[in-house]
N, C-alpha and C positions, 0 to 999 in steps of 0.2 A: 741236186745240191750245187750251188754256184761255186766257182773256183775262188780260192782266197785272193784277196787284193795284194798287189805288190807292196812290199814292206820297205820303207825307207828309213834308214838310220841316219839322223842328221841333227844339227843344232841350229835353231833359228838365227843365231848371231853369226854363224860361220859363212864366209863368202862363198866357199865351194858348195856348201849345202844350199845356199840361196840359188846358185847356178842351176842345180837340179830342181829345186822347188819352182823356180820360174818356168821351167819346161813343163812341169806337172800342172801348174796353174794356167798356163797359156791354153792348154787343150782340155782343161777340166777333167784330167785323168783321176779317177778314184784311186786312193792308196791309203795304206796304214802308216801313219806318221809315228815313228818311234823316236821321240825327242830325247836327245842325249843329256838333257837336264835330269832325266830319271835314272837312278842307279841301276835298276833292272835292265834298262835299255843299254847302258854302258857295259854291263856284264855280257849281254847278248852280243854286242858288237865285238868285244874282246874275244869271244869264242868263235865268231865268224871270221875275223880278220885280225891277226895278231899285231899288225901295224897300228891298229886303232885309229886309223885316219878315216875321215868321212867326207862326203856321204857314201853309204853302201846301200845297194838295192838288193833285196832278196825276192826272187820271183820264180815260180815253176821249178823249184829245186836248184836254181842257179843263183850264185852270189856275184854281183857285178860291182867292181870297185872303180874308183876314179870318176869324178863328176862328168867329164866329157863322155865317157863310156856309158854312164847311166843315162844321159840325155839321148845318145844314139840308140841305146837299147829300147828306151821308151818310144822313140820315133819309129823303130822297127816293129815292135810288138804291140804297142798301144797307139797306133796312129790316130791323130785327131784332125780337126779342120786345118791346123797350121802344120805344115811340114817343116821341121826344124833343121833337117839336113836335106837339101833339095835333091830331087831325083836326077837332075842334070849333073853329070860327072864334073864338068868344069866349074859350075857354080858351087857344087859340094866341096870341091877342092879349095875354092876361095873361102868358104865358110870355115873349113877346118884350119886353114892357114891363119885366119883372123882369130880363131879360138886359141890357137897356139900362141899368137902374139899377145893376147890378153893374159894368158896363163904365165908365160915366161918373162914378159917385159913390163907387165903392170902388177900382176898378183905377186910374183916371186920377189921383186925388190920391195914392194909394199910390206910383205910379210917379214922380210929381213929386218926392216926398221922396227916393226912392232915386236918381233921376237927378241931383238937386241935389248929393247927397253924392259923386257920381262926378266932378263938375266940380272944377277947380282952386279952391283956397280963395278966391282973389280974385274969382272969377266966381260965387260962390254967391249965392243969392237968399233971404235970411232971411224977407223979407216973403212971398214966394211959398210957402215951406215952411210958414209959419204959416197961410196961407190953406188950403193942402192939408190940414193937420192938422185945421183947423176943419171942413172939408168932411167928413172922415172921421168926426168926432164927430157931425155932423148925420146922416150916413148910418147910423151905428150906432144912433142914437136912433130914427130912423124905422123901421129894420128891426126893432128890438126890439119896437116896437108892432105892426108889420105881422105878425110871426110868431106872434102870440098865436093859439093853437089850430091852428097849422099844423105839419105835419111837413116838407114840402118847399115850395119858394118859390111855386109856382103850381099850383093843382089838387091832386089827391091823389097824383099819381105824380111820381117823379123826372123831370126834364126838362132842356131846354137851359138854363133859368134856373139850375138847380142845377149844371150843368156849368160855368157861369160863376162861381157863388158859391163853389164849392169852392176853387179856387186863389186867387181874389181875396181872400176872407176869410182864407185861410191866411197869405198874405204881408202882408195889411194888419195883422193882429195882431202880426206881427213888426215892422212899421214904426211903427205907432201903436197901442199896446196897447188892446184892447177893454176898457172899464171893466167891473169885476166886476158893476156894477149892471145891465148889459145881459145878464141871465141867459138870455133867449131866444136872443140872438145867439150866446152861448157854447155853448148846447145845440145849436143848429143847426150851428155850426162843428164840434162834436164828432161829430154824426151824419154830416156830410160826410166827416170824416177816417176814420170807421169804414166808409164805403162801400167795398167791395172795389176798384172801379174807380179811385177817387181814392187809396186807400191804395197801390195799385200805382204810380200816378204819383208819389206822394210818395217811395216807396222808390227808384224809378228815379232820382230827382233828388238823393238823399242825397250821392253822391260830389261834387256840385258846390256844396255849401253854402258853401264858401269864397268863391264868387263874390258872395255877398250883402254889399254894402258896409257895412251897418249892423251886421253880426255876426249870424249865424244862432243863435237860442236853442236850447237843448237840450230844450225842453219838448215838441216835436212830433216 
């Protein structure tokens, strides 16, 4: 009897879910997709992880939380043609550093703006939103300089860092438009959108674009 497939609790429209999905799609890793559009999957997730944050991976009796850890787990236990965390320690450190950059300085402020819009009008935080938008501007400017001469975020190959960059830059541009002057960021975002693994994740999320509280643009 074959072992059960790794089981991923995720939502197609979630940026952090897409980060894990891109890793799975890059290497063609078989898995069971427990979409959180389904009430039963949401109940299962709540029993597994009381924080109810996702993605969550269940495999071989282990529950793995946090998207970066899910990608690293897959790279360790289900290696494919593409190594998402390089074997070389120095390059691996660069990959993890860029992964943290996209999480903390692109995804976090982007989500702060979106979550503020979901609050009742009287509870919104204009100052906090302004700070988040300013952080995104700083992140875009830094990334534009960093990407000079680079195709992917760290090293010469697509990696965990790019799994993070793809959905986070995708939604960040919807939330706080990337200035046209940041040509390298725009070019990098376009390369990510053209990557088959991320293009698949974007297409799977299209039915849920009405969930985006700022209004999903038609350009992507």
